[in-house]
ZADOZA-289907 format. One record per residue (C-alpha): x, z, y; residue in one letter. Coordinates in pm, whole numbers, plus 50000, padded with zeros to 5 digits. Layout:
XZYA;...
# end
This chain:
717266208159722M;717156214660095A;717346187260351T;717076182160724T;714416160160886P;715576131061097F;713466121961399E;714386084861400D;713086075861055Q;710006056761175R;709456027260941P;708505994661107G;706635965060966T;709565958860731S;710295994760633G;713126016660756L;716175997160878R;719276013461016K;723006009061010R;724666017160677V;726476046060845R;723116061960925V;721956059660564F;725286074360449E;724566107060629Q;724096136060387P;720496137960261N;719306108760473Y;718286085960185V;716866115159990E;714836126660290N;713156093060332F;712586086159963V;711066120759912Q;708856114760215S;707556083360044I;706896101659717F;705186130559896D;702706106360057C;701656089659732L;698616100259534D;699406110959181G;702906099759080V;702856118958751D;703346095058461G;703206064458687Q;705536034258686T;707826026658979L;709695993759035I;713165995559194V;715315966559316G;717325954559611G;719205925559762D;722665937759660G;723935945460007R;726525972760060Y;725236007159950Y;722555991659727N;724286003959411D;724486039559541V;720876041559658V;719476026759335V;720956055759141Q;719596081059393K;716086066459364V;716176066958983I;717186103658972R;714606113259233M;711846094059055A;712616113258735A;712586146558918A;709306138459094N;707416131758771G;707286094058739F;706786083858379G;708806051958401R;711096033058634V;711525995558589V;714815986358753C;716385952458797A;719605944058615K;722505954558840D;719865966859084G;719375930959209L;715815918959257M;714355897059531S;711545911159742T;708995886559596P;710405895859256G;709605932559322V;706085922659423S;705675902859102Q;707025931658891A;704645956759051I;701735934558954R;703085926058607E;703695962358509Y;700615976458687S;702995999358872A;702006025059130L;704386006959365G;707965997259426G;711026006859629I;712665976659792V;716255981559909L;716895955160171S;717335948060540A;716205912160477S;718195887360687H;720255913660874N;724045914860822P;725455935560536G;728725953360462G;729955988160556P;729325981260926E;726105962360862G;722515972260800D;720575987860517F;716865992360459G;714276008960240I;710596000360217K;707736008759987Y;705345983159839N;701975994759710I;700135987159387G;698955952359484N;702615942759535G;702405941059913G;704065961260191P;702645995660262A;699845995360521P;700376011960856E;698406043060766R;700886049760484L;704026041560684T;702836064860961E;702216092360707A;705716087160564I;707226089660912F;705286121460988A;706416136860660R;710056127560724S;710066147661048T;708926179360873A;710376177260522I;712566206660418D;713386198660055S;713606170459806Y;713576167859426H;716406152459227T;718236159458907M;721826161258790A;722696131458573S;725376105158536D;724856071358693D;723016047458466V;724726015558348D;722465988958498L;724475959258379S;722585953558052R;718805950058009P;717235975457779G;715456008857761D;716906043457809T;715896077257949E;716776097158256V;715716132658183G;712046130958076P;711526096858235M;711756062858065A;713986037158235L;713656000058164S;716395976958290I;715025941658311V;716205906858398D;713965897458695P;715135861258699V;713475852758367A;710105867558462A;710095851058804Y;711115817358660S;708305818958406A;705775824158686L;707175794558881M;706865772358572E;703135780358563K;702645771058928L;704725739358958F;705245707058765D;708765713158637F;708695680958434D;708005660058745A;710715677958943I;713175673558656T;712375636458648D;712915634259025L;716325650859000L;717315629558701A;716585597958899G;719375603359149G;717545625759395F;720135650059532L;719465685159655M;721485714459779R;720395750959779F;722325776859982D;721785812259853A;723915826160140M;725755849759899H;722485868759861A;720035878359590V;718615843659519T;721915830059387G;721195839159021P;717575827959059Y;718635794559207G;721235787358941R;718785794858662H;715875775158807I;717555745558975F;720615740058758E;719445752358416K;715685746858401L;715395716558630L;718685700258534G;720275697358878A;724055692458860P;726355722458864A;727255729759223G;723735722759351T;723565759859436V;726195769559691I;727195804659797N;725425815859482G;727375847659410Q;725685878259566P;728135898359778K;727695932459942P;728605917560281D;727015883260220F;730405867160260G;730775881560611G;727795861960744E;724235870860833A;722035858760544P;719545843660786D;718395808060709P;718195792961056N;720115765561240P;722605790861381V;723585810261070H;723185780360839A;724845755361072K;726915741360786H;723685731260613L;722365715160931V;725625696160976D;725385683660618L;721775672660666A;722755652860975M;725765636460809S;726035602860638A;726575621260307D;723425642160330S;721555650360010P;717885640760000D;716735676960022F;718435708660144L;717185744360148A;718295780260196A;716935815060146S;717805848360304D;719205882060198G;716265893959989D;714795860059902G;711595861160103D;712445835260371R;713275798460350N;714775769660544M;713835733760464I;715835702960563L;715925666560466G;718235637960544R;718385637760925G;715635663760977I;715125701361006I;711585711660916V;710255738661148A;708775768060954P;705375763161122S;705365726461019D;706435736060667S;703445759360634L;701115731360744A;702645705960504V;702515729760207L;698875737960276A;697945701260315A;699685691459989N;699195722459773A;696755704059546H;699675683459413L;701035714259231A;699315724558904P;698815760459018G;696805748659319Y;695155717559176A;691665731059249Q;692445733259620G;692935763259846I;690375788659965S;691835793460312G;694975795360525I;696385823460736A;699205823660986R;700755849961208S;699685848361571M;703045835361703P;703145807461442T;702225773161576S;698665760461539A;699765732061309A;698105749361013A;694855751761211D;694555713961209K;695035713260831V;692405740060776A;689965720760993Q;690435688460796K;690255706360461L;687145725060566G;688585759560492V;688885790560708D;691955797560920L;692895833760992Y;695225844361274E;696875878061207V;699615899661364P;703225895361259T;703905914060935G;703165903160579W;700935933260514K;698255916960732Y;697935888260485F;697495910660181C;693865921060234N;692935884560282L;694785874959964L;693215903159763D;689755892959887A;690485856559791E;689835845460148K;693135826460159I;695565809659919T;698435799160148I;699885819360435C;702985820160652G;704925831460955E;707015811661198E;710005833261107S;710575812160793A;708275832160567G;705765813260352T;703805823660047G;700625822559844S;698385843759626D;700875844359336H;702475876259479V;701945897559790R;705185889559970E;706545858660135K;708645839259886D;711505816259977G;712065800559636L;708325794859594W;708285774759919A;711315754559811I;709745746659473L;706475736959640M;708415712259856W;710155698259549L;706795694559373N;705415675459673I;708495653259690L;708245646159317A;704545637559341A;704715616159654R;708135600059600R;708875600359971K;711675616660166G;711285648160376V;711385629060706A;708775604160583E;706475631960469I;706735648260812M;706065615160990T;703005609360772D;701775644560837H;702025641261215W;700325607261204A;697385623361022K;697115657361187F;699035653861513G;702165673161600R;702595708261740N;705825708661938Y;706945744261884Y;710005765961937S;711045802461932R;713705815662170H;715285849062072D;716935871962322Y;718775896262096E;720345930162162G;718975932662516V;718585965462700E;715435982762582A;714485992162937A;714595956163054G;712555944562757A;709955971662817A;709795962963186A;709205926163108L;706345933662868M;704915960663094G;704845937763395S;702975911263199L;700455936363066R;699795949063417D;698965913663535R;696965900863239L;693585902563410S;694825882963712S;696475854263523L;693455834263396P;692695805963637G;696245806063777S;698125773263794V;701785770963695Y;703655738163669G;700385719363695G;698965738663398Q;695915761363420I;696065794263232I;692715796063056Q;693135830662903S;695705858462884A;695675888362651D;697675913062447D;696755901862097F;694645926561902A;693405922561546Y;690535937361351V;690985932760976D;687905914460844P;688175932260510I;688695969260590D;688075970660966G;691525984461049S;692875976061393K;696235965361531A;696785963961906E;699485952562150K;700815926261910Q;702155902262173G;701245887062509I;699425853662482R;699035828762763L;696695800962652I;696365770062871F;693425747062927A;694945720162702D;695495745062417G;699215750162479A;700435785862428R;703205808262556I;703715840662362I;706085869462430L;706595898862198R;709135924762094L;710585922361744S;711125952261520G;713615936861276T;716855944661460G;718825977161455T;720725974461785V;719045971562125G;715805952462164A;714875916862069T;712455897162284V;710955865862134R;709485837662341L;707265812762156Y;706045779562295M;703455757262130D;702065724062257R;699865699762062Y;700295661862068E;697475642161899P;698165615461635P;697905587761894E;700345605462128G;704135606062158D;705215621761829L;708905613761851G;710075635762137Q;712905660662118D;711255694562074T;713075712362355Q;712405683562593V;708735683662498A;708565720962571L;710655721262889A;707575724863107G;706345755262913L;709825770662923K;709875768063302A;706405783663323I;707475812363095A;710415819863321E;708245818663632E;705475840563492V;707555865963297A;710845867463489G;712885866163170I;716225861463347R;715715889763594S;714395914763338H;716795907163052L;719865896063243G;720235865563019R;720525829163130D;719765815862783A;718465828062447P;720835837962168D;718995818061902V;716675788061932I;714555777961634T;
# end
């Protein structure tokens, strides 16, 4: 069937994300999916996993992908019941079924609904996101493609697990919740967590009307015995209840308010649209994602699946250096990689690392090749059950042992692309002149545009974010984000270390006020972006 190439189909680190209305254009989905299939080696007879986060248009695209997979020669498609499968669930299924790869239908934490966003990405045979060489090949193919393969068939009833056929291809409809739950039971001490919950420990999990609702109800309320109602906003909705399914203090303000109230549960958590991110709170405390990564790495040995210890830790470059201190004390390697989960996958496959994470609320381990929100929440519960301390006490103990990295991310969203480019361009032009400069009494020790050489395959990634590193180890980082669909997003990161004997009880924004002033002076954020304040502070 003929199609027309679209010049704007360049997939980013998280696949192709556009407005729903863009995907609804005639042939648009088919063009991109065929471009993926055309760039794969040997699809004949292979297995493909298909699942998505249930956002608007998910049901339509699932059926398109199934028909196209059959027409392109796949031997089998394994599709989630109702087309709903978390991103880590897709990664697990790829590995479980030895699939060639998987199609993930999600725009992660972006808004849903008819006026919201949609996304498609391809995960390769190890379960992880496609590497850049493949995404670039897919983009190139999408600009030249002139036909796609599909077949005429009725939509498949995806509501009941079982096996059927679509043309010559086998189709298996599976319940992803059961398989994922079984894996979690192998990794964590469910008996200890059950005992904790039975003893009066109260928790709340907010699924944000996204894909983890059914997972959460099965794991927390059925398997672990938490009371009914522990999972809130647990029914997946195409528009996520009219909210952005983004677990941060802005979009999950109701959870923050509950944590800070006199009636707060002992533990609160949330996950995002496709289940790969997490937010952790305790009574009176919000745990920063960078701190959460460090705590999970330091305490991983308390969970049965990690009882032998961890081989190493990796973090994305903009993530705070809190995990570095843990790696140093544990005597394991610490890897600093660009933003994007695919950069962790080679390290995981080579068994160089066990735990990894990003400051954008993504944390995971070697059990799959995606970040995994429910995994992080269960790891926290396992730690709480083993240590019998509250979240705030665990954080206080951690800082007393390792020191504290005061850290924050300021997001300037939907800014003019020209202003964002001018800001980054101006910094790049001055990088060589910044070392040795003094701002706010601080000496800039080094300045660079972060570049990465993969230690496993030698691949390179350049221009990953401007780093200003000061003589005392403090860092200011500025980079453009590729997760939005409207305008540009500039992210400012600030990271300052306070040793165990220092002042560990400061307000984070107060502790970073000096770095914020320096960032404004050096980068000219206000003049370039026309914004007096960020849209989101985390």
